[in-house]
C-alpha positions in Angstrom: -43.3 -31.1 -46.3 -42.0 -33.8 -48.5 -41.5 -36.0 -45.4 -45.1 -35.4 -44.4 -46.3 -36.6 -47.8 -44.0 -39.6 -47.7 -45.1 -40.4 -44.2 -48.8 -40.1 -45.3 -48.1 -42.3 -48.3 -46.2 -44.8 -46.1 -49.1 -44.9 -43.6 -51.3 -46.2 -46.3 -48.9 -49.1 -46.8 -48.3 -49.7 -43.1 -50.4 -52.0 -41.0 -52.9 -50.6 -38.4 -50.8 -52.0 -35.6 -47.7 -50.1 -36.8 -49.8 -46.9 -37.0 -51.1 -47.5 -33.5 -47.5 -48.0 -32.2 -46.4 -44.8 -34.0 -49.3 -42.9 -32.5 -48.4 -44.2 -29.1 -44.7 -43.3 -29.6 -45.8 -39.8 -30.6 -48.1 -39.7 -27.5 -45.3 -40.7 -25.2 -43.0 -38.1 -26.8 -45.7 -35.5 -26.3 -46.1 -36.6 -22.7 -42.4 -36.3 -22.1 -42.3 -32.8 -23.6 -45.3 -31.9 -21.4 -43.5 -33.3 -18.3 -40.4 -31.4 -19.1 -42.3 -28.2 -19.6 -44.2 -28.8 -16.4 -40.9 -29.3 -14.6 -39.4 -26.1 -16.1 -42.6 -24.2 -15.1 -42.4 -25.5 -11.6 -38.7 -24.5 -11.4 -39.5 -21.0 -12.7 -42.4 -20.8 -10.2 -40.1 -21.8 -7.4 -37.6 -19.1 -8.5 -40.3 -16.5 -8.7 -41.5 -17.3 -5.3 -38.0 -17.1 -3.9 -37.5 -13.7 -5.6 -40.9 -12.6 -4.3 -39.9 -13.6 -0.7 -36.6 -11.8 -1.1 -38.3 -8.7 -2.3 -40.9 -8.8 0.5 -38.1 -9.2 3.1 -36.1 -6.3 1.6 -39.2 -4.2 1.5 -39.8 -5.0 5.2 -36.2 -4.1 6.0 -36.5 -0.8 4.1 -39.8 0.1 5.9 -38.2 -0.6 9.3 -35.2 1.5 8.3 -37.5 4.3 7.3 -39.4 4.1 10.6 -36.2 4.1 12.6 -34.9 7.1 10.6 -38.2 9.0 11.1 -37.9 8.3 14.9 -34.4 9.6 14.8 -35.4 12.7 13.0 -38.3 13.3 15.4 -36.0 12.8 18.4 -33.5 15.2 16.8 -36.1 17.8 16.3 -37.2 17.5 19.9 -33.6 17.9 21.1 -33.2 21.0 18.9 -36.4 22.5 20.3 -35.2 21.8 23.8 -31.8 23.3 23.1 -33.4 26.5 21.8 -35.7 26.7 24.9 -32.7 26.1 27.1 -30.7 28.8 25.3 -33.5 31.3 25.7 -33.8 30.5 29.4 -30.0 30.8 29.8 -30.0 34.1 28.0 -32.8 35.5 30.2 -31.0 34.2 33.3 -27.8 35.9 32.1 -29.6 39.2 31.7 -31.1 38.9 35.2 -27.7 38.1 36.6 -26.1 41.1 34.7 -28.8 43.4 36.2 -28.1 41.9 39.6 -24.4 42.5 39.2 -25.0 46.0 38.1 -27.2 46.7 41.0 -24.7 45.2 43.4 -21.9 47.4 41.9 -24.1 50.5 42.4 -24.8 49.4 45.9 -21.0 48.8 46.4 -20.3 52.3 45.2 -22.9 53.7 47.5 -21.6 51.7 50.4 -18.0 52.8 49.7 -19.1 56.4 49.7 -20.9 55.9 53.0 -17.7 54.2 54.4 -15.6 57.2 53.3 -18.0 59.6 55.0 -18.0 57.6 58.2 -14.2 57.5 58.3 -14.0 61.2 58.0 
């Protein structure tokens, strides 16, 4: 604050040309500060855009991964369903074959008895 008062007091003693030069110097300093801040902002904006692109790419990758995993799960469910159907079919086929074997055994027993009677 004391410097401000001294500066104000000194300005009264300083020529208008000196004051104008001082104002110009302050203006250039402010312009330089503005340029630096603008450059910093542009760098930050660039970094944010890069990060945003990385996030978008990662999001796309995750979405594709989810889609692939969902397809895998769907295919897996279909295979499980098909396996269950095949198992049922095989069980039914085994039952039919067991019945057929049993019938053939009975027929074999009957035929053996007929063969014994014929031999006698």
